[in-house]
N, C-alpha and C positions, 0 to 999 in steps of 0.2 A: 265414174260419177253417175249416180242414179237421178232420174226425173220423175217427180210425183204431180201428176196433175189433178186437182180438187175439181171433182165433178159430181157431187152427189146432192146437190141442190135440186129443188122443185120448181123455181123460178115461177112462183104463182103470179107475181106482178106481170108476167110475159103471157098468161092464159089467154085466148085459148092456144096460141103458139106452142107453148110448153106442154099442153095437157098430155100429148102423146109422142114427144120428142124432147130430149134433154137439150137444154139451152146451148151448149158448147157444140151441139150437133146441128143448131141452125145456120142455114146458109148465110155467109156476107159474101157478096159479089161473086155468087155461084160456087162457093165451097165453104165446108164445115168451119164456123169459127176456131176450132181446135186446132185445126191445120195451120192456120196462121201462127198460132202459139207455138207449135212444134217445129215448124219451118224456120222460125225466128231462133228458138233454143238449141236446135240440132246443130246450129253453127258454133255452140261451145265444145270447146277441145276436151274429149274424154267422155261425153256423155254417151251412154251405151244401152241404157235400159230403162223404157217408160212404164212407169205404174200410173194407171187411170183409176182413181177410186171414184167408184159412183154407188146408186142404189140399187134395191132389187128391181125396181120397176125398169131401168133401163140398161141393166148390164149386157143383155142380149144385144141391144142397139150399139154398144159400144165396142163389144166384140166383133161385129160384123164390120163396122167401121175400121177397127185396129186391121183386121185381115186384110182390108183393102187397102189402107193406106202403107202398110208394111211393104207392098209390091213397089212402092215409090221411094222408100227409105228403109232399103235392105240393111243397113248398119244398125238400126234400133230395134231392139227386142220389146215386146209388148206383155204386160201381164194387166188385166182388167180384173180390179178387186171389187167383190159386192160387199157393201157393208151392212147389208140384211135389213137396211130402213125400207118402209113402205111409203111415208109420208112424213109431212114436218113435224107430226106428233111423236115419232120416235126416232128421228135423224141424231146422229152422232155429234154433228156440228163438224167443222172444218179440222179444229185440232184433234178432235176424237177421231176423225178418218185418218189424221196423218199418224196418230199413236195406232191405230189399227194396222196400218200398212206395214209400219215399223216392226210390229209384233209378229203379224201374220206371215210376213215375207222376210223375216229375221234381215231387214237391212242394217249392213255393216258398211256403209261407205259413205262418202260425201253425197249431200242430197241437195238438190235444187227442187223446190216446191214453187208451183204456180197455179192460179186459177184457171179454169179452162174457159172463162168467158172474158179474160184480159186480151185485147188487142193491140199489138205495139206495130207502130209503122216502120221501125227500125229492126235489123237483127241484134241479138243479144251476145254476141261475141266478146264485146268489151266487158258486160257484166261478168261472164265467166272468168276473163282473165283477172279482173278486178279481184274476185271471190279468190281465186288460187293463190293470189299475191298476198292478200289478208290472211288467210286462214283462220277465219273467226266468222260467226253470224253475220250476215249481210241482208238488209231489207233494201229493195228499189224503191226511190222515191219520185214524186213528180210533184210540179207546181202547178195545182190548179185555178191559181191567180184568183181566187173568191172566198173569202172568210166564211161567207154563209154556206158555200159548198162543203168546206172541210168538215162541217158538222155531220155531215153523212159519213165520213171516213174517219180519219184521226189525226192529231195535230203532233207536229214532230219538231224538235228544234236539235241542231247539230253543232259540234265544235268545227275547229278550222280542218282538222283532219277527217271530217265527215262521220265522226262517231257521235251516236246518240246521246245527248244528255237530257232530253225529256221527251216523254211519249205518252200520249192521252187517246185512248179509243173513244170515238164518239163525244168530242169537247163540246161544252155547252159555251164557252167563252174562249175561242182559238185567237192567238197571236200571229200564227204564221200561215200563210196559204200551201206550205210544203206538206205533203203527206205521203204516208207510207202505204204502198200498194202490195197486192197478193202476188209478189215475186220475191223468193227468199233463198238463201244459201245457208245451210247448217253443214260445217264439216263434220265428219263423222264423231270427232272427239266430243261434239256438242250435243249428240243425239240422246244421251242420258239425261240431258235437261229436260228435253220436252217429254222423257218418261217421268221424270220428278214432277213437272207440271201438272201432268194427268193425275198421278198417282196422290198428290197433296189435295185435289178434289177442286181445282181451279175451273172456272169456265171454259168450256170446250167448244164454243161456237166461233165467232170472229178468229182468224188467224192471227190479227194484229194484237189480240189479248195476250197471246203469247210473248212477243217482243215487248209488249208494256211490262211483263214480268221480267222478262230475260235481260233486259239491258241494265237493270240494277244489280245483276249478279255477275256479267260477263261482259267484255266489250262487243257492242253490235255497231256495225258500221252500215253506211249508206251508198248507194250508187243511184246517180240521178239518169233518170230514162231519156233518152235522146227522141227527138222528133215527137210524135203524138201517141198518146195512150188512151183507150177507151175502156171504161167499164161499163159492159152491157149490161145494164139494170133496167131499162125500159124499152118500149117499141120505139121511142122517140131516138135514143142513143143506137139502137138497132138500124134504124133507118139512115142515121146519120152516118156510121161507120159503113154501111153498104154504100152510099154516096160517095164517100172518100177513097174506098178501096176499088170502086168501080171506076175511078178516075173522072167522076161526073163534077 
């Protein structure tokens, strides 16, 4: 099983903190947030290779970090993929970056995709077990408990088996506080659907748009995140995460 970490954004809302440092490499409670992501995902059985896709500005930063992190996680191999972008004007978008890695690295294996700025308070072993059981695309979900907050993410409805029956990116009038987050599983048999999505000229920005397209074509299941989830998108959420993970 392969892991793909999305880390090519420029996080301009966090300037000046991210002016010369990628957001996933910013420290939370003393260590880069991407390490919390990988510490939790490495608990998944069969994960052996990590692709980190980033931009031209921060490729060297991630390579330096990976060389150091590998000393404490020798079972994982790392490949840092430069998507060639230099700013928000020529970025590929998250789905574009996924497609780039699939193509450039000839990925032909089950794939877990996660945003490098997503923090979880619990390990994700259960996610891996659920995915291997379903052998179908899976998106992790979290209840944000606020309909207004949902408008920043996506609105999702599921049936009794946890299969998606409705998904809308950036909803104007959401009816549920459950949202899909940037943690996905794609069995290798479904990777051609990602290629199809891109070849048809669909929007390659937010990764949720792929789920919005996909669930109408093949079963897509959901897995509820245990504990607390943070989407680090502002200085306030960064500070809140730092307090929580510091035990303050």
